[in-house]
N, CA and C atoms as an extended XYZ file, in Angstrom:
450
Properties=species:S:1:pos:R:3:atomname:S:1:resname:S:1:resid:I:1 pbc="F F F"
N        -3.173      -25.319       13.477 N   MET     1
C        -4.126      -25.533       12.249 CA  MET     1
C        -3.496      -24.655       11.012 C   MET     1
N        -3.042      -25.007       10.087 N   ALA     2
C        -2.347      -23.987        9.023 CA  ALA     2
C        -3.333      -23.052        8.791 C   ALA     2
N        -2.644      -21.946        8.106 N   GLU     3
C        -3.607      -20.742        7.741 CA  GLU     3
C        -4.343      -21.048        6.673 C   GLU     3
N        -4.039      -21.870        5.524 N   ASP     4
C        -4.978      -22.217        4.546 CA  ASP     4
C        -6.249      -22.962        5.106 C   ASP     4
N        -5.939      -24.087        6.001 N   GLU     5
C        -7.077      -24.740        6.613 CA  GLU     5
C        -7.967      -23.772        7.180 C   GLU     5
N        -7.531      -22.860        7.706 N   VAL     6
C        -8.467      -21.792        8.697 CA  VAL     6
C        -9.294      -21.202        7.711 C   VAL     6
N        -8.630      -20.815        6.503 N   ALA     7
C        -9.527      -20.089        5.423 CA  ALA     7
C       -10.356      -21.229        4.796 C   ALA     7
N        -9.993      -22.392        4.661 N   SER     8
C       -11.088      -23.307        4.100 CA  SER     8
C       -12.311      -23.662        5.115 C   SER     8
N       -12.126      -23.491        6.282 N   ALA     9
C       -12.999      -23.935        7.209 CA  ALA     9
C       -14.044      -22.796        7.169 C   ALA     9
N       -13.507      -21.602        6.895 N   LYS    10
C       -14.384      -20.411        6.844 CA  LYS    10
C       -15.485      -20.674        5.711 C   LYS    10
N       -16.301      -19.544        5.486 N   LYS    11
C       -17.327      -19.653        4.312 CA  LYS    11
C       -16.508      -19.234        2.873 C   LYS    11
N       -17.040      -19.736        1.671 N   LEU    12
C       -16.619      -19.422        0.499 CA  LEU    12
C       -17.405      -18.524       -0.124 C   LEU    12
N       -16.888      -17.363       -0.646 N   PHE    13
C       -17.457      -16.241       -1.091 CA  PHE    13
C       -17.063      -16.486       -2.790 C   PHE    13
N       -18.101      -15.757       -3.521 N   SER    14
C       -17.802      -15.510       -4.946 CA  SER    14
C       -17.361      -14.044       -5.079 C   SER    14
N       -16.734      -13.592       -6.219 N   ALA    15
C       -16.197      -12.468       -6.602 CA  ALA    15
C       -17.240      -11.339       -6.391 C   ALA    15
N       -18.553      -11.630       -6.714 N   SER    16
C       -19.674      -10.727       -6.717 CA  SER    16
C       -20.124      -10.455       -5.304 C   SER    16
N       -20.133      -11.600       -4.398 N   ASP    17
C       -20.381      -11.240       -3.051 CA  ASP    17
C       -19.456      -10.112       -2.360 C   ASP    17
N       -18.230      -10.321       -2.799 N   VAL    18
C       -17.418       -9.416       -2.011 CA  VAL    18
C       -17.372       -7.834       -2.578 C   VAL    18
N       -17.984       -7.605       -4.065 N   VAL    19
C       -18.066       -6.506       -4.513 CA  VAL    19
C       -18.899       -5.402       -3.768 C   VAL    19
N       -19.862       -5.994       -3.079 N   GLY    20
C       -20.807       -5.354       -2.567 CA  GLY    20
C       -20.572       -4.633       -1.121 C   GLY    20
N       -19.305       -4.957       -0.712 N   HIS    21
C       -18.995       -4.594        0.631 CA  HIS    21
C       -17.744       -3.658        0.493 C   HIS    21
N       -17.926       -2.487       -0.003 N   ALA    22
C       -16.793       -1.605        0.030 CA  ALA    22
C       -17.183       -0.196        0.661 C   ALA    22
N       -17.836       -0.077        1.717 N   SER    23
C       -18.035        1.050        2.088 CA  SER    23
C       -17.568        1.323        3.714 C   SER    23
N       -17.427        2.408        4.279 N   ARG    24
C       -17.024        2.792        5.511 CA  ARG    24
C       -17.655        1.846        6.598 C   ARG    24
N       -18.972        1.418        6.446 N   LYS    25
C       -19.890        0.804        7.408 CA  LYS    25
C       -19.820       -0.783        6.942 C   LYS    25
N       -19.283       -0.984        6.109 N   ASP    26
C       -19.151       -2.570        5.943 CA  ASP    26
C       -18.002       -2.868        4.660 C   ASP    26
N       -16.763       -3.047        4.934 N   CYS    27
C       -15.647       -3.088        4.044 CA  CYS    27
C       -15.036       -4.451        4.198 C   CYS    27
N       -14.907       -5.166        3.004 N   TRP    28
C       -14.085       -6.484        2.913 CA  TRP    28
C       -13.058       -6.275        2.024 C   TRP    28
N       -12.018       -7.049        2.174 N   VAL    29
C       -10.846       -6.859        1.264 CA  VAL    29
C       -10.281       -8.434        0.829 C   VAL    29
N        -9.988       -8.650       -0.357 N   VAL    30
C        -9.691       -9.972       -0.704 CA  VAL    30
C        -7.998       -9.527       -0.818 C   VAL    30
N        -7.150      -10.462       -0.063 N   ILE    31
C        -5.719      -10.739       -0.474 CA  ILE    31
C        -5.481      -11.948       -0.528 C   ILE    31
N        -4.746      -12.467       -1.328 N   HIS    32
C        -4.470      -13.819       -1.654 CA  HIS    32
C        -5.369      -14.842       -1.552 C   HIS    32
N        -6.703      -14.474       -2.179 N   GLY    33
C        -7.871      -15.160       -2.084 CA  GLY    33
C        -8.508      -15.381       -0.899 C   GLY    33
N        -8.209      -14.656        0.045 N   LYS    34
C        -8.729      -14.849        1.480 CA  LYS    34
C        -9.673      -13.493        1.465 C   LYS    34
N       -10.748      -13.595        2.127 N   VAL    35
C       -11.639      -12.403        2.414 CA  VAL    35
C       -11.555      -12.055        3.708 C   VAL    35
N       -11.395      -10.614        4.117 N   TYR    36
C       -11.050      -10.147        5.428 CA  TYR    36
C       -12.163       -9.006        5.583 C   TYR    36
N       -12.950       -9.045        6.660 N   ASP    37
C       -13.838       -8.042        6.920 CA  ASP    37
C       -13.130       -6.883        8.018 C   ASP    37
N       -12.582       -5.741        7.130 N   VAL    38
C       -11.893       -4.906        8.048 CA  VAL    38
C       -12.500       -3.699        8.699 C   VAL    38
N       -14.070       -3.852        8.441 N   THR    39
C       -14.772       -2.783        8.952 CA  THR    39
C       -14.335       -2.030        9.941 C   THR    39
N       -13.915       -2.946       11.318 N   LYS    40
C       -13.721       -2.435       12.613 CA  LYS    40
C       -12.105       -1.828       12.569 C   LYS    40
N       -11.505       -2.222       11.578 N   PHE    41
C       -10.144       -1.942       11.518 CA  PHE    41
C        -9.651       -0.626       10.640 C   PHE    41
N       -10.732        0.045       10.087 N   LEU    42
C       -10.776        1.133        9.262 CA  LEU    42
C        -9.860        2.232        9.998 C   LEU    42
N       -10.333        2.632       11.155 N   GLU    43
C        -9.956        3.946       11.999 CA  GLU    43
C        -8.643        3.437       12.393 C   GLU    43
N        -8.100        2.532       12.639 N   ASP    44
C        -6.736        1.870       13.358 CA  ASP    44
C        -5.689        1.776       12.084 C   ASP    44
N        -6.151        1.420       10.883 N   HIS    45
C        -5.026        1.333        9.853 CA  HIS    45
C        -4.077        2.345        9.739 C   HIS    45
N        -2.875        2.237        9.941 N   PRO    46
C        -2.040        3.288        9.958 CA  PRO    46
C        -1.805        4.100        8.522 C   PRO    46
N        -2.214        3.449        7.459 N   GLY    47
C        -2.310        4.035        6.168 CA  GLY    47
C        -3.507        4.863        5.941 C   GLY    47
N        -4.351        4.927        6.893 N   GLY    48
C        -5.766        5.491        6.841 CA  GLY    48
C        -6.764        4.684        6.200 C   GLY    48
N        -7.910        5.042        6.415 N   GLU    49
C        -9.187        4.251        6.075 CA  GLU    49
C        -9.184        4.432        4.539 C   GLU    49
N        -8.944        5.204        4.033 N   ASP    50
C        -9.129        5.428        2.565 CA  ASP    50
C        -8.342        4.395        1.653 C   ASP    50
N        -7.156        3.971        2.289 N   VAL    51
C        -6.253        2.880        1.782 CA  VAL    51
C        -7.131        1.564        1.443 C   VAL    51
N        -7.682        1.251        2.683 N   LEU    52
C        -8.326       -0.031        2.723 CA  LEU    52
C        -9.612        0.081        1.882 C   LEU    52
N       -10.545        1.177        1.874 N   LEU    53
C       -11.459        1.522        1.110 CA  LEU    53
C       -11.192        1.489       -0.366 C   LEU    53
N       -10.144        1.911       -0.873 N   HIS    54
C        -9.848        1.879       -2.200 CA  HIS    54
C        -9.568        0.407       -2.568 C   HIS    54
N        -8.822       -0.246       -1.565 N   ALA    55
C        -8.293       -1.698       -1.994 CA  ALA    55
C        -9.567       -2.518       -2.062 C   ALA    55
N       -10.703       -2.226       -1.315 N   SER    56
C       -11.613       -2.969       -1.302 CA  SER    56
C       -12.573       -2.709       -2.532 C   SER    56
N       -12.666       -1.443       -3.052 N   ALA    57
C       -13.342       -1.255       -4.262 CA  ALA    57
C       -12.566       -1.446       -5.525 C   ALA    57
N       -11.318       -1.768       -5.432 N   SER    58
C       -10.522       -2.316       -6.646 CA  SER    58
C       -10.639       -3.952       -6.843 C   SER    58
N       -11.301       -4.530       -5.841 N   GLY    59
C       -11.442       -6.049       -5.901 CA  GLY    59
C       -10.307       -6.765       -5.233 C   GLY    59
N        -9.311       -7.331       -5.936 N   ASP    60
C        -8.318       -8.103       -5.386 CA  ASP    60
C        -7.016       -6.976       -4.826 C   ASP    60
N        -6.872       -6.932       -3.604 N   ALA    61
C        -6.035       -6.111       -3.013 CA  ALA    61
C        -4.527       -6.801       -2.812 C   ALA    61
N        -4.336       -7.978       -3.273 N   THR    62
C        -3.204       -8.673       -3.206 CA  THR    62
C        -1.819       -7.763       -3.542 C   THR    62
N        -1.769       -7.241       -4.706 N   GLU    63
C        -0.892       -6.458       -5.297 CA  GLU    63
C        -0.589       -5.186       -4.407 C   GLU    63
N        -1.453       -4.508       -4.125 N   ALA    64
C        -1.257       -3.305       -3.388 CA  ALA    64
C        -0.771       -3.578       -2.052 C   ALA    64
N        -1.315       -4.826       -1.195 N   PHE    65
C        -0.723       -5.121        0.099 CA  PHE    65
C         0.633       -5.678       -0.095 C   PHE    65
N         1.064       -6.263       -1.141 N   GLU    66
C         2.253       -6.716       -1.264 CA  GLU    66
C         3.487       -5.666       -1.457 C   GLU    66
N         2.849       -4.514       -2.422 N   ASP    67
C         3.631       -3.535       -2.721 CA  ASP    67
C         4.144       -2.593       -1.260 C   ASP    67
N         3.245       -2.832       -0.234 N   VAL    68
C         3.512       -1.772        0.628 CA  VAL    68
C         4.601       -2.617        1.615 C   VAL    68
N         4.511       -3.876        1.847 N   GLY    69
C         5.584       -4.531        2.572 CA  GLY    69
C         5.262       -4.397        3.977 C   GLY    69
N         4.087       -5.221        4.446 N   HIS    70
C         3.522       -5.049        5.727 CA  HIS    70
C         4.626       -5.820        6.904 C   HIS    70
N         4.824       -5.335        8.080 N   SER    71
C         5.517       -6.357        8.995 CA  SER    71
C         4.671       -7.527        9.450 C   SER    71
N         5.595       -8.259       10.015 N   THR    72
C         5.004       -9.600       10.295 CA  THR    72
C         3.892       -9.450       11.330 C   THR    72
N         3.846       -8.513       12.158 N   SER    73
C         2.679       -8.587       13.407 CA  SER    73
C         1.693       -8.183       12.612 C   SER    73
N         1.750       -6.950       11.382 N   ALA    74
C         0.450       -6.721       10.508 CA  ALA    74
C        -0.160       -8.150        9.852 C   ALA    74
N         0.697       -8.689        9.527 N   ILE    75
C         0.255      -10.161        8.759 CA  ILE    75
C        -0.333      -10.974        9.923 C   ILE    75
N         0.204      -10.942       10.929 N   SER    76
C        -0.415      -11.980       11.972 CA  SER    76
C        -1.805      -11.520       12.399 C   SER    76
N        -1.771      -10.007       12.285 N   MET    77
C        -3.164       -9.420       12.679 CA  MET    77
C        -4.279       -9.781       11.778 C   MET    77
N        -4.061       -9.976       10.602 N   MET    78
C        -4.868      -10.251        9.600 CA  MET    78
C        -5.957      -11.507        9.670 C   MET    78
N        -5.398      -12.745       10.610 N   ASN    79
C        -6.419      -13.857       11.054 CA  ASN    79
C        -7.244      -13.522       11.782 C   ASN    79
N        -7.403      -12.264       12.456 N   ASN    80
C        -8.460      -11.771       13.266 CA  ASN    80
C        -9.624      -11.139       12.591 C   ASN    80
N        -9.340      -10.834       11.431 N   TYR    81
C       -10.452      -10.215       10.538 CA  TYR    81
C       -10.814      -11.386        9.262 C   TYR    81
N       -10.298      -12.259        9.370 N   LEU    82
C       -10.573      -13.490        8.066 CA  LEU    82
C       -12.037      -14.084        8.545 C   LEU    82
N       -12.584      -13.959        7.313 N   ILE    83
C       -14.179      -14.384        7.216 CA  ILE    83
C       -14.258      -15.582        6.268 C   ILE    83
N       -13.527      -15.710        5.287 N   GLY    84
C       -13.363      -16.721        4.406 CA  GLY    84
C       -12.627      -16.673        3.215 C   GLY    84
N       -12.969      -17.228        2.152 N   SER    85
C       -12.077      -17.108        1.152 CA  SER    85
C       -12.894      -17.145       -0.397 C   SER    85
N       -12.306      -16.657       -1.399 N   ILE    86
C       -12.776      -16.642       -2.579 CA  ILE    86
C       -12.966      -18.003       -3.416 C   ILE    86
N       -14.078      -18.325       -3.862 N   LYS    87
C       -14.258      -19.515       -4.517 CA  LYS    87
C       -13.796      -19.538       -5.733 C   LYS    87
N       -12.883      -20.433       -6.124 N   ASP    88
C       -11.956      -20.512       -7.645 CA  ASP    88
C       -11.348      -19.156       -7.653 C   ASP    88
N       -10.373      -19.178       -6.769 N   TYR    89
C        -9.494      -17.761       -6.781 CA  TYR    89
C        -8.454      -17.948       -7.887 C   TYR    89
N        -8.156      -17.049       -8.726 N   VAL    90
C        -7.172      -17.066       -9.642 CA  VAL    90
C        -6.256      -15.755       -9.213 C   VAL    90
N        -4.990      -15.923       -8.772 N   PRO    91
C        -4.116      -14.957       -8.672 CA  PRO    91
C        -4.348      -13.748       -9.564 C   PRO    91
N        -4.039      -12.483       -9.287 N   PRO    92
C        -3.850      -11.296      -10.417 CA  PRO    92
C        -3.103      -11.572      -11.435 C   PRO    92
N        -1.707      -11.986      -11.060 N   SER    93
C        -0.569      -12.305      -12.026 CA  SER    93
C        -0.889      -13.549      -13.046 C   SER    93
N        -1.749      -14.158      -12.671 N   ALA    94
C        -2.109      -15.481      -13.478 CA  ALA    94
C        -3.225      -15.154      -14.305 C   ALA    94
N        -4.079      -14.112      -14.211 N   SER    95
C        -5.114      -13.778      -15.108 CA  SER    95
C        -4.977      -12.435      -15.724 C   SER    95
N        -5.686      -12.119      -16.935 N   GLU    96
C        -5.529      -10.950      -17.651 CA  GLU    96
C        -6.163       -9.652      -16.603 C   GLU    96
N        -7.238      -10.341      -15.915 N   ALA    97
C        -7.893       -9.268      -15.289 CA  ALA    97
C        -7.137       -8.516      -14.181 C   ALA    97
N        -6.964       -7.214      -13.926 N   THR    98
C        -6.355       -6.655      -12.658 CA  THR    98
C        -7.214       -6.490      -11.575 C   THR    98
N        -8.618       -6.699      -11.599 N   THR    99
C        -9.223       -6.814      -10.554 CA  THR    99
C       -10.451       -7.929      -10.483 C   THR    99
N       -11.207       -8.335       -9.318 N   ILE   100
C       -11.884       -9.053       -9.626 CA  ILE   100
C       -13.198       -9.015      -10.338 C   ILE   100
N       -13.429       -7.704      -10.430 N   GLY   101
C       -14.856       -7.401      -11.213 CA  GLY   101
C       -14.625       -7.438      -12.731 C   GLY   101
N       -13.326       -7.161      -13.163 N   GLY   102
C       -12.868       -7.144      -14.576 CA  GLY   102
C       -11.925       -6.120      -14.754 C   GLY   102
N       -11.842       -5.592      -15.932 N   ASN   103
C       -10.592       -4.570      -16.245 CA  ASN   103
C       -11.055       -3.175      -16.005 C   ASN   103
N       -12.222       -3.147      -15.540 N   ASP   104
C       -12.563       -1.627      -15.318 CA  ASP   104
C       -11.932       -1.147      -14.184 C   ASP   104
N       -11.377        0.047      -14.055 N   VAL   105
C       -10.527        0.887      -13.461 CA  VAL   105
C       -11.194        2.162      -13.272 C   VAL   105
N       -11.399        2.406      -11.775 N   PRO   106
C       -12.175        3.740      -11.621 CA  PRO   106
C       -11.722        4.945      -12.329 C   PRO   106
N       -12.247        5.907      -12.699 N   PRO   107
C       -11.915        7.029      -13.625 CA  PRO   107
C       -10.625        7.858      -12.710 C   PRO   107
N       -10.889        7.904      -11.502 N   ASN   108
C       -10.026        8.854      -10.847 CA  ASN   108
C        -8.760        8.043       -9.910 C   ASN   108
N        -8.570        6.754      -10.550 N   PHE   109
C        -7.475        5.743      -10.183 CA  PHE   109
C        -6.193        6.028      -10.807 C   PHE   109
N        -5.212        6.401      -10.021 N   ARG   110
C        -3.863        6.625      -10.700 CA  ARG   110
C        -2.784        5.755      -10.078 C   ARG   110
N        -2.267        5.166      -10.831 N   ARG   111
C        -1.176        4.130      -10.313 CA  ARG   111
C         0.269        4.969       -9.986 C   ARG   111
N         1.081        4.662       -9.008 N   MET   112
C         2.219        5.150       -8.927 CA  MET   112
C         3.088        4.452       -9.991 C   MET   112
N         3.916        5.405      -10.690 N   PRO   113
C         4.950        4.881      -11.725 CA  PRO   113
C         5.808        3.952      -10.914 C   PRO   113
N         6.106        2.846      -11.862 N   GLN   114
C         7.252        1.688      -11.197 CA  GLN   114
C         8.443        2.326      -11.677 C   GLN   114
N         9.174        2.006      -10.750 N   LYS   115
C        10.819        2.517      -10.850 CA  LYS   115
C        11.294        1.264      -11.917 C   LYS   115
N        11.869        1.941      -13.101 N   LYS   116
C        12.664        1.083      -14.025 CA  LYS   116
C        14.009        1.464      -13.903 C   LYS   116
N        14.651        0.226      -13.996 N   GLY   117
C        16.185        0.210      -14.005 CA  GLY   117
C        16.957        0.629      -12.738 C   GLY   117
N        18.266        0.492      -12.736 N   PRO   118
C        19.038        1.043      -11.537 CA  PRO   118
C        18.542        2.585      -11.098 C   PRO   118
N        18.996        2.891       -9.889 N   PRO   119
C        18.968        4.284       -9.524 CA  PRO   119
C        19.983        5.074      -10.354 C   PRO   119
N        19.725        6.288      -10.448 N   ALA   120
C        20.575        7.113      -10.855 CA  ALA   120
C        21.981        7.221      -10.152 C   ALA   120
N        23.157        7.203      -10.722 N   PRO   121
C        24.492        7.210       -9.624 CA  PRO   121
C        24.499        8.618       -9.167 C   PRO   121
N        24.980        8.995       -7.937 N   ASN   122
C        25.536       10.151       -7.562 CA  ASN   122
C        26.361       10.912       -8.637 C   ASN   122
N        25.984       12.265       -8.697 N   THR   123
C        26.955       12.974       -9.351 CA  THR   123
C        27.896       13.742       -8.565 C   THR   123
N        28.760       14.498       -9.173 N   PHE   124
C        29.677       15.311       -8.208 CA  PHE   124
C        29.048       16.480       -7.854 C   PHE   124
N        27.952       17.014       -8.626 N   LEU   125
C        27.170       18.261       -8.132 CA  LEU   125
C        26.223       17.933       -6.940 C   LEU   125
N        25.978       16.622       -6.846 N   ASP   126
C        25.004       16.446       -5.623 CA  ASP   126
C        25.903       16.404       -4.255 C   ASP   126
N        27.232       16.304       -4.529 N   PHE   127
C        28.102       16.383       -3.279 CA  PHE   127
C        28.393       17.888       -3.084 C   PHE   127
N        28.850       18.359       -4.388 N   LEU   128
C        29.630       19.833       -4.303 CA  LEU   128
C        28.361       20.771       -3.932 C   LEU   128
N        27.052       20.940       -4.272 N   LEU   129
C        26.125       21.802       -4.057 CA  LEU   129
C        25.736       22.106       -2.524 C   LEU   129
N        25.581       20.861       -1.769 N   PRO   130
C        25.253       21.244       -0.281 CA  PRO   130
C        26.638       21.898        0.338 C   PRO   130
N        27.888       21.211       -0.080 N   LEU   131
C        29.062       21.904        0.483 CA  LEU   131
C        29.119       23.325        0.128 C   LEU   131
N        29.011       23.763       -1.017 N   PHE   132
C        28.836       25.050       -1.407 CA  PHE   132
C        27.869       25.820       -0.504 C   PHE   132
N        26.953       25.477       -0.218 N   VAL   133
C        25.607       26.185        0.611 CA  VAL   133
C        26.197       26.298        2.080 C   VAL   133
N        26.796       25.255        2.427 N   LEU   134
C        27.527       25.317        3.712 CA  LEU   134
C        28.436       26.262        3.998 C   LEU   134
N        29.444       26.620        2.959 N   GLY   135
C        30.519       27.398        2.747 CA  GLY   135
C        30.096       28.875        3.063 C   GLY   135
N        29.116       29.004        2.070 N   LEU   136
C        28.422       30.334        1.925 CA  LEU   136
C        27.690       30.664        3.308 C   LEU   136
N        27.217       29.711        3.812 N   ALA   137
C        26.567       30.049        5.344 CA  ALA   137
C        27.452       30.311        6.168 C   ALA   137
N        28.635       29.696        6.280 N   PHE   138
C        29.875       30.007        7.134 CA  PHE   138
C        30.274       31.318        6.937 C   PHE   138
N        30.651       31.627        5.639 N   ALA   139
C        31.040       33.117        5.138 CA  ALA   139
C        30.087       34.119        5.720 C   ALA   139
N        28.882       33.890        5.542 N   ALA   140
C        27.951       35.064        6.100 CA  ALA   140
C        28.002       35.044        7.501 C   ALA   140
N        27.902       34.040        8.158 N   TRP   141
C        28.106       34.233        9.657 CA  TRP   141
C        29.556       34.859       10.025 C   TRP   141
N        30.729       34.533        9.484 N   TYR   142
C        31.709       35.104        9.748 CA  TYR   142
C        31.725       36.571        9.412 C   TYR   142
N        31.219       37.027        8.441 N   TYR   143
C        31.215       38.566        8.064 CA  TYR   143
C        30.289       39.167        9.135 C   TYR   143
N        29.099       38.663        9.371 N   LEU   144
C        28.429       39.339       10.456 CA  LEU   144
C        28.909       39.253       11.926 C   LEU   144
N        29.491       38.346       12.051 N   THR   145
C        30.072       38.172       13.471 CA  THR   145
C        31.145       39.126       13.794 C   THR   145
N        32.052       38.869       12.764 N   PHE   146
C        33.367       39.428       12.937 CA  PHE   146
C        33.861       40.863       12.238 C   PHE   146
N        33.382       40.817       11.072 N   ILE   147
C        33.917       41.967       10.071 CA  ILE   147
C        32.928       43.261       10.171 C   ILE   147
N        31.716       42.877       10.344 N   ALA   148
C        30.537       43.922       10.197 CA  ALA   148
C        30.548       44.917       11.485 C   ALA   148
N        30.882       44.154       12.533 N   LYS   149
C        31.033       44.801       13.968 CA  LYS   149
C        32.261       45.993       14.066 C   LYS   149
N        33.081       45.765       13.183 N   ALA   150
C        34.293       46.540       13.358 CA  ALA   150
C        34.238       47.792       12.574 C   ALA   150
């Protein structure tokens, strides 16, 4: 049975159904339009329970889930927590809203700055400075070992 067929065989939820489940005792997360009850997984999540709670409170956690780059074993574990799917799901990139509940962003929510452009090229100083420190350490060792004892 395909993954999408499993989700469609489960219950259909509206966005408002999911919003009420964002606590440590009852935590649902929406990823790619599928609803997962991750309450029992909160303590076992490698990133910590706060990551899942924040993802749950923000509505659609698809973008956050994809940004982290989960392993194939983590993705296969998700089927154990699948409880249904969102009715009339629209991916975040296809809509103006960044969350299922609308454009509201929690006041204490800060996004990581996106890297723009290619990484800065290595400069000569990036190579020279560690070499200088290593030379200085060797000179200090040589002085203290051979010259200061004389």
